[in-house]
KOLNU-598099 format. One record per atom (N, C-alpha, C): y, x, z; residue in one letter. Coordinates in Angstrom, 1 decimal. Layout:
REM residues N
<site Y="Y" X="X" Z="Z" residuo="A"/>
...
REM end
This chain:
REM residues 85
<site Y="-43.7" X="-17.2" Z="-101.7" residuo="M"/>
<site Y="-42.6" X="-17.3" Z="-101.9" residuo="M"/>
<site Y="-41.8" X="-16.0" Z="-100.6" residuo="M"/>
<site Y="-42.8" X="-16.0" Z="-99.2" residuo="D"/>
<site Y="-42.0" X="-15.0" Z="-98.2" residuo="D"/>
<site Y="-42.7" X="-13.4" Z="-98.8" residuo="D"/>
<site Y="-43.2" X="-13.2" Z="-99.6" residuo="K"/>
<site Y="-43.5" X="-11.9" Z="-100.0" residuo="K"/>
<site Y="-42.6" X="-11.4" Z="-101.2" residuo="K"/>
<site Y="-41.6" X="-12.4" Z="-101.6" residuo="I"/>
<site Y="-40.7" X="-11.7" Z="-102.7" residuo="I"/>
<site Y="-39.2" X="-11.8" Z="-102.1" residuo="I"/>
<site Y="-39.3" X="-13.2" Z="-101.2" residuo="C"/>
<site Y="-37.8" X="-13.3" Z="-100.4" residuo="C"/>
<site Y="-37.5" X="-11.9" Z="-100.1" residuo="C"/>
<site Y="-36.0" X="-11.6" Z="-100.3" residuo="P"/>
<site Y="-35.4" X="-10.3" Z="-99.8" residuo="P"/>
<site Y="-34.7" X="-11.1" Z="-98.7" residuo="P"/>
<site Y="-34.8" X="-10.6" Z="-97.5" residuo="R"/>
<site Y="-34.1" X="-10.9" Z="-96.2" residuo="R"/>
<site Y="-33.1" X="-10.0" Z="-95.8" residuo="R"/>
<site Y="-31.9" X="-10.7" Z="-94.5" residuo="A"/>
<site Y="-30.5" X="-10.8" Z="-94.2" residuo="A"/>
<site Y="-30.9" X="-10.8" Z="-92.8" residuo="A"/>
<site Y="-30.0" X="-10.7" Z="-92.5" residuo="F"/>
<site Y="-29.5" X="-10.8" Z="-91.0" residuo="F"/>
<site Y="-27.8" X="-10.9" Z="-90.5" residuo="F"/>
<site Y="-27.5" X="-11.9" Z="-90.3" residuo="C"/>
<site Y="-26.2" X="-12.0" Z="-89.5" residuo="C"/>
<site Y="-25.9" X="-12.5" Z="-88.7" residuo="C"/>
<site Y="-24.7" X="-12.8" Z="-87.9" residuo="V"/>
<site Y="-24.6" X="-13.2" Z="-86.6" residuo="V"/>
<site Y="-23.7" X="-14.8" Z="-87.1" residuo="V"/>
<site Y="-23.7" X="-15.9" Z="-86.8" residuo="L"/>
<site Y="-23.0" X="-17.2" Z="-87.4" residuo="L"/>
<site Y="-22.3" X="-17.7" Z="-86.5" residuo="L"/>
<site Y="-22.8" X="-17.9" Z="-85.2" residuo="N"/>
<site Y="-22.1" X="-17.9" Z="-84.0" residuo="N"/>
<site Y="-22.3" X="-16.6" Z="-82.4" residuo="N"/>
<site Y="-21.0" X="-15.7" Z="-82.8" residuo="P"/>
<site Y="-20.9" X="-14.7" Z="-82.1" residuo="P"/>
<site Y="-21.4" X="-14.5" Z="-80.7" residuo="P"/>
<site Y="-21.7" X="-14.1" Z="-79.7" residuo="L"/>
<site Y="-21.5" X="-13.7" Z="-78.4" residuo="L"/>
<site Y="-21.1" X="-12.3" Z="-78.1" residuo="L"/>
<site Y="-20.1" X="-12.2" Z="-77.6" residuo="K"/>
<site Y="-19.6" X="-10.4" Z="-77.4" residuo="K"/>
<site Y="-20.6" X="-10.3" Z="-76.0" residuo="K"/>
<site Y="-21.4" X="-8.9" Z="-76.3" residuo="V"/>
<site Y="-22.0" X="-8.5" Z="-74.5" residuo="V"/>
<site Y="-21.9" X="-7.1" Z="-75.2" residuo="V"/>
<site Y="-21.4" X="-6.9" Z="-73.7" residuo="T"/>
<site Y="-21.5" X="-5.3" Z="-73.3" residuo="T"/>
<site Y="-22.0" X="-4.4" Z="-72.1" residuo="T"/>
<site Y="-23.0" X="-3.7" Z="-73.0" residuo="L"/>
<site Y="-24.3" X="-2.8" Z="-71.8" residuo="L"/>
<site Y="-23.4" X="-2.1" Z="-71.6" residuo="L"/>
<site Y="-23.2" X="-2.0" Z="-69.9" residuo="T"/>
<site Y="-22.5" X="-1.3" Z="-68.9" residuo="T"/>
<site Y="-23.3" X="0.1" Z="-68.5" residuo="T"/>
<site Y="-24.6" X="-0.1" Z="-69.1" residuo="N"/>
<site Y="-25.7" X="1.0" Z="-68.7" residuo="N"/>
<site Y="-25.9" X="2.3" Z="-70.3" residuo="N"/>
<site Y="-25.0" X="1.9" Z="-71.3" residuo="W"/>
<site Y="-24.9" X="2.5" Z="-72.5" residuo="W"/>
<site Y="-24.8" X="4.0" Z="-72.5" residuo="W"/>
<site Y="-25.9" X="4.8" Z="-72.4" residuo="K"/>
<site Y="-26.1" X="5.9" Z="-72.4" residuo="K"/>
<site Y="-25.9" X="7.0" Z="-73.5" residuo="K"/>
<site Y="-26.1" X="6.3" Z="-74.8" residuo="G"/>
<site Y="-26.2" X="6.9" Z="-75.9" residuo="G"/>
<site Y="-24.7" X="7.1" Z="-76.6" residuo="G"/>
<site Y="-24.5" X="7.9" Z="-77.5" residuo="S"/>
<site Y="-23.1" X="8.1" Z="-78.5" residuo="S"/>
<site Y="-22.4" X="6.6" Z="-78.7" residuo="S"/>
<site Y="-21.5" X="7.1" Z="-79.2" residuo="E"/>
<site Y="-21.0" X="5.5" Z="-79.5" residuo="E"/>
<site Y="-21.7" X="4.7" Z="-80.2" residuo="E"/>
<site Y="-22.2" X="4.9" Z="-81.5" residuo="F"/>
<site Y="-23.6" X="4.1" Z="-81.8" residuo="F"/>
<site Y="-24.8" X="5.2" Z="-82.2" residuo="F"/>
<site Y="-25.7" X="4.6" Z="-82.4" residuo="D"/>
<site Y="-27.2" X="5.1" Z="-82.6" residuo="D"/>
<site Y="-27.7" X="3.9" Z="-83.5" residuo="D"/>
<site Y="-28.1" X="4.5" Z="-84.5" residuo="D"/>
<site Y="-28.9" X="4.0" Z="-85.8" residuo="D"/>
<site Y="-30.2" X="3.6" Z="-85.7" residuo="D"/>
<site Y="-31.0" X="2.4" Z="-85.6" residuo="F"/>
<site Y="-32.2" X="2.5" Z="-85.2" residuo="F"/>
<site Y="-32.6" X="2.1" Z="-86.6" residuo="F"/>
<site Y="-33.9" X="2.1" Z="-87.1" residuo="E"/>
<site Y="-34.7" X="2.4" Z="-88.3" residuo="E"/>
<site Y="-35.7" X="0.8" Z="-88.8" residuo="E"/>
<site Y="-35.5" X="-0.2" Z="-89.0" residuo="I"/>
<site Y="-36.4" X="-0.8" Z="-89.1" residuo="I"/>
<site Y="-36.9" X="-1.6" Z="-90.2" residuo="I"/>
<site Y="-37.9" X="-2.4" Z="-90.5" residuo="A"/>
<site Y="-38.6" X="-2.6" Z="-91.7" residuo="A"/>
<site Y="-37.4" X="-3.5" Z="-92.4" residuo="A"/>
<site Y="-37.4" X="-3.1" Z="-93.5" residuo="R"/>
<site Y="-36.7" X="-4.8" Z="-94.5" residuo="R"/>
<site Y="-37.3" X="-6.0" Z="-94.5" residuo="R"/>
<site Y="-38.5" X="-5.8" Z="-94.6" residuo="H"/>
<site Y="-39.5" X="-6.9" Z="-94.6" residuo="H"/>
<site Y="-40.6" X="-6.9" Z="-93.5" residuo="H"/>
<site Y="-40.9" X="-7.6" Z="-92.6" residuo="P"/>
<site Y="-42.3" X="-7.4" Z="-91.5" residuo="P"/>
<site Y="-43.2" X="-7.5" Z="-92.1" residuo="P"/>
<site Y="-43.3" X="-7.9" Z="-93.5" residuo="K"/>
<site Y="-44.6" X="-7.8" Z="-94.1" residuo="K"/>
<site Y="-44.8" X="-7.1" Z="-95.1" residuo="K"/>
<site Y="-43.6" X="-6.7" Z="-95.9" residuo="V"/>
<site Y="-44.2" X="-6.0" Z="-97.2" residuo="V"/>
<site Y="-43.3" X="-4.8" Z="-96.6" residuo="V"/>
<site Y="-44.2" X="-3.5" Z="-96.5" residuo="K"/>
<site Y="-43.9" X="-2.1" Z="-95.7" residuo="K"/>
<site Y="-43.2" X="-1.4" Z="-97.5" residuo="K"/>
<site Y="-43.7" X="-1.8" Z="-99.0" residuo="E"/>
<site Y="-43.1" X="-1.1" Z="-99.9" residuo="E"/>
<site Y="-41.7" X="-1.2" Z="-100.1" residuo="E"/>
<site Y="-41.1" X="-2.5" Z="-99.3" residuo="L"/>
<site Y="-39.8" X="-2.5" Z="-99.5" residuo="L"/>
<site Y="-38.9" X="-1.9" Z="-98.7" residuo="L"/>
<site Y="-39.6" X="-0.9" Z="-97.5" residuo="G"/>
<site Y="-38.7" X="0.2" Z="-96.7" residuo="G"/>
<site Y="-38.0" X="-0.2" Z="-96.0" residuo="G"/>
<site Y="-37.3" X="1.0" Z="-95.6" residuo="K"/>
<site Y="-36.8" X="0.2" Z="-94.2" residuo="K"/>
<site Y="-35.1" X="0.5" Z="-94.3" residuo="K"/>
<site Y="-34.3" X="-0.1" Z="-93.4" residuo="R"/>
<site Y="-33.0" X="0.1" Z="-93.3" residuo="R"/>
<site Y="-32.5" X="0.5" Z="-91.8" residuo="R"/>
<site Y="-31.1" X="1.3" Z="-91.8" residuo="L"/>
<site Y="-30.5" X="1.5" Z="-90.6" residuo="L"/>
<site Y="-29.8" X="0.6" Z="-89.9" residuo="L"/>
<site Y="-29.9" X="-0.1" Z="-88.6" residuo="V"/>
<site Y="-29.1" X="-1.0" Z="-87.8" residuo="V"/>
<site Y="-28.3" X="-0.2" Z="-87.0" residuo="V"/>
<site Y="-26.8" X="0.2" Z="-87.1" residuo="P"/>
<site Y="-26.3" X="0.6" Z="-86.0" residuo="P"/>
<site Y="-26.7" X="-0.6" Z="-84.7" residuo="P"/>
<site Y="-26.4" X="0.3" Z="-83.6" residuo="F"/>
<site Y="-25.8" X="-0.2" Z="-82.0" residuo="F"/>
<site Y="-25.4" X="0.4" Z="-81.5" residuo="F"/>
<site Y="-24.9" X="-0.1" Z="-80.4" residuo="G"/>
<site Y="-24.0" X="0.7" Z="-79.4" residuo="G"/>
<site Y="-23.8" X="0.2" Z="-78.2" residuo="G"/>
<site Y="-22.4" X="0.2" Z="-77.3" residuo="K"/>
<site Y="-22.1" X="0.1" Z="-76.3" residuo="K"/>
<site Y="-21.9" X="-1.7" Z="-76.3" residuo="K"/>
<site Y="-21.5" X="-2.0" Z="-77.6" residuo="T"/>
<site Y="-21.1" X="-3.8" Z="-77.6" residuo="T"/>
<site Y="-21.9" X="-4.1" Z="-79.1" residuo="T"/>
<site Y="-22.0" X="-5.3" Z="-78.8" residuo="V"/>
<site Y="-22.9" X="-5.6" Z="-79.9" residuo="V"/>
<site Y="-22.7" X="-7.2" Z="-80.0" residuo="V"/>
<site Y="-23.0" X="-8.0" Z="-80.9" residuo="Y"/>
<site Y="-22.5" X="-8.9" Z="-80.7" residuo="Y"/>
<site Y="-24.1" X="-10.1" Z="-81.3" residuo="Y"/>
<site Y="-24.7" X="-11.0" Z="-80.4" residuo="I"/>
<site Y="-25.4" X="-11.5" Z="-80.4" residuo="I"/>
<site Y="-25.6" X="-13.1" Z="-80.9" residuo="I"/>
<site Y="-26.1" X="-14.0" Z="-81.6" residuo="E"/>
<site Y="-26.3" X="-15.4" Z="-81.8" residuo="E"/>
<site Y="-26.3" X="-15.8" Z="-80.4" residuo="E"/>
<site Y="-25.2" X="-17.3" Z="-80.2" residuo="R"/>
<site Y="-24.9" X="-17.5" Z="-78.6" residuo="R"/>
<site Y="-26.1" X="-18.2" Z="-78.7" residuo="R"/>
<site Y="-27.0" X="-18.5" Z="-79.3" residuo="N"/>
<site Y="-28.3" X="-19.4" Z="-79.1" residuo="N"/>
<site Y="-29.6" X="-18.1" Z="-78.6" residuo="N"/>
<site Y="-29.0" X="-17.0" Z="-79.0" residuo="D"/>
<site Y="-30.2" X="-16.3" Z="-78.1" residuo="D"/>
<site Y="-29.8" X="-15.5" Z="-76.7" residuo="D"/>
<site Y="-28.9" X="-15.9" Z="-76.5" residuo="F"/>
<site Y="-28.3" X="-16.0" Z="-75.1" residuo="F"/>
<site Y="-29.6" X="-16.0" Z="-74.2" residuo="F"/>
<site Y="-29.9" X="-15.2" Z="-73.3" residuo="F"/>
<site Y="-31.4" X="-15.5" Z="-72.3" residuo="F"/>
<site Y="-30.9" X="-14.8" Z="-71.0" residuo="F"/>
<site Y="-30.9" X="-16.0" Z="-70.2" residuo="D"/>
<site Y="-30.7" X="-15.3" Z="-68.5" residuo="D"/>
<site Y="-32.2" X="-15.3" Z="-67.7" residuo="D"/>
<site Y="-32.7" X="-14.5" Z="-67.9" residuo="T"/>
<site Y="-34.2" X="-14.2" Z="-66.4" residuo="T"/>
<site Y="-34.2" X="-14.8" Z="-65.2" residuo="T"/>
<site Y="-32.5" X="-15.2" Z="-65.0" residuo="E"/>
<site Y="-32.3" X="-16.0" Z="-63.4" residuo="E"/>
<site Y="-32.7" X="-17.1" Z="-63.8" residuo="E"/>
<site Y="-32.1" X="-18.1" Z="-65.0" residuo="G"/>
<site Y="-31.7" X="-19.5" Z="-65.3" residuo="G"/>
<site Y="-32.9" X="-19.7" Z="-65.6" residuo="G"/>
<site Y="-32.6" X="-21.0" Z="-66.7" residuo="P"/>
<site Y="-33.4" X="-22.2" Z="-67.0" residuo="P"/>
<site Y="-34.3" X="-21.8" Z="-68.2" residuo="P"/>
<site Y="-33.5" X="-20.4" Z="-68.8" residuo="E"/>
<site Y="-34.2" X="-19.9" Z="-70.1" residuo="E"/>
<site Y="-35.4" X="-19.0" Z="-69.8" residuo="E"/>
<site Y="-35.0" X="-18.5" Z="-68.8" residuo="G"/>
<site Y="-36.2" X="-17.4" Z="-68.0" residuo="G"/>
<site Y="-37.6" X="-17.9" Z="-67.7" residuo="G"/>
<site Y="-37.0" X="-19.5" Z="-67.0" residuo="Q"/>
<site Y="-38.1" X="-20.3" Z="-66.1" residuo="Q"/>
<site Y="-39.0" X="-20.8" Z="-67.6" residuo="Q"/>
<site Y="-38.3" X="-21.4" Z="-68.7" residuo="R"/>
<site Y="-39.0" X="-22.0" Z="-69.6" residuo="R"/>
<site Y="-40.3" X="-20.9" Z="-70.2" residuo="R"/>
<site Y="-39.9" X="-19.6" Z="-70.2" residuo="N"/>
<site Y="-40.0" X="-18.5" Z="-71.0" residuo="N"/>
<site Y="-41.2" X="-17.6" Z="-70.1" residuo="N"/>
<site Y="-41.2" X="-17.9" Z="-69.4" residuo="G"/>
<site Y="-42.3" X="-17.0" Z="-68.1" residuo="G"/>
<site Y="-41.1" X="-15.5" Z="-67.9" residuo="G"/>
<site Y="-39.7" X="-15.0" Z="-68.2" residuo="G"/>
<site Y="-39.1" X="-14.2" Z="-68.0" residuo="G"/>
<site Y="-39.6" X="-13.6" Z="-69.1" residuo="G"/>
<site Y="-39.9" X="-13.7" Z="-69.9" residuo="A"/>
<site Y="-40.4" X="-13.0" Z="-71.5" residuo="A"/>
<site Y="-38.9" X="-13.1" Z="-72.5" residuo="A"/>
<site Y="-38.4" X="-11.8" Z="-72.9" residuo="P"/>
<site Y="-37.7" X="-12.1" Z="-73.8" residuo="P"/>
<site Y="-37.7" X="-12.6" Z="-75.1" residuo="P"/>
<site Y="-36.6" X="-13.2" Z="-75.5" residuo="P"/>
<site Y="-36.7" X="-14.2" Z="-76.7" residuo="P"/>
<site Y="-37.3" X="-13.2" Z="-78.0" residuo="P"/>
<site Y="-37.6" X="-13.6" Z="-78.9" residuo="R"/>
<site Y="-38.6" X="-13.0" Z="-80.2" residuo="R"/>
<site Y="-38.1" X="-12.4" Z="-80.8" residuo="R"/>
<site Y="-36.5" X="-12.3" Z="-81.1" residuo="G"/>
<site Y="-35.6" X="-11.6" Z="-82.0" residuo="G"/>
<site Y="-35.3" X="-10.2" Z="-81.4" residuo="G"/>
<site Y="-35.6" X="-10.1" Z="-80.4" residuo="F"/>
<site Y="-35.3" X="-8.9" Z="-79.8" residuo="F"/>
<site Y="-36.1" X="-8.0" Z="-80.2" residuo="F"/>
<site Y="-37.7" X="-8.2" Z="-80.6" residuo="K"/>
<site Y="-38.8" X="-7.1" Z="-80.2" residuo="K"/>
<site Y="-38.7" X="-6.1" Z="-81.4" residuo="K"/>
<site Y="-37.5" X="-5.9" Z="-82.2" residuo="R"/>
<site Y="-37.1" X="-4.6" Z="-83.1" residuo="R"/>
<site Y="-36.4" X="-4.0" Z="-82.0" residuo="R"/>
<site Y="-35.6" X="-4.1" Z="-81.1" residuo="L"/>
<site Y="-35.1" X="-3.4" Z="-80.1" residuo="L"/>
<site Y="-35.8" X="-2.5" Z="-79.2" residuo="L"/>
<site Y="-36.8" X="-3.5" Z="-79.0" residuo="L"/>
<site Y="-37.5" X="-2.9" Z="-77.8" residuo="L"/>
<site Y="-38.3" X="-1.7" Z="-78.3" residuo="L"/>
<site Y="-38.4" X="-0.2" Z="-77.4" residuo="P"/>
<site Y="-39.1" X="0.9" Z="-77.5" residuo="P"/>
<site Y="-40.6" X="0.7" Z="-77.9" residuo="P"/>
<site Y="-41.1" X="1.4" Z="-78.7" residuo="N"/>
<site Y="-42.6" X="1.1" Z="-78.9" residuo="N"/>
<site Y="-43.2" X="1.7" Z="-78.1" residuo="N"/>
<site Y="-44.2" X="1.5" Z="-77.3" residuo="D"/>
<site Y="-45.3" X="2.1" Z="-76.2" residuo="D"/>
<site Y="-46.4" X="2.7" Z="-76.9" residuo="D"/>
REM end
């Protein structure tokens, strides 16, 4: 079923986050895969800007208990927004 189910993204319990060091334009588009395992489904554009809304449960404080449990690593859901090195 994993290979045939379309993927969708939504934020059910939003937390507004304002990036104070945002140097980009009002919005920049990131191109990400429509499905992480099926390349044939193509890519889609995701707008990103100074103000973003994240799932409240994904809030992560590296100095708080969340960071200590994870060894300071970012949550997995942010991997598509991290630069490729």
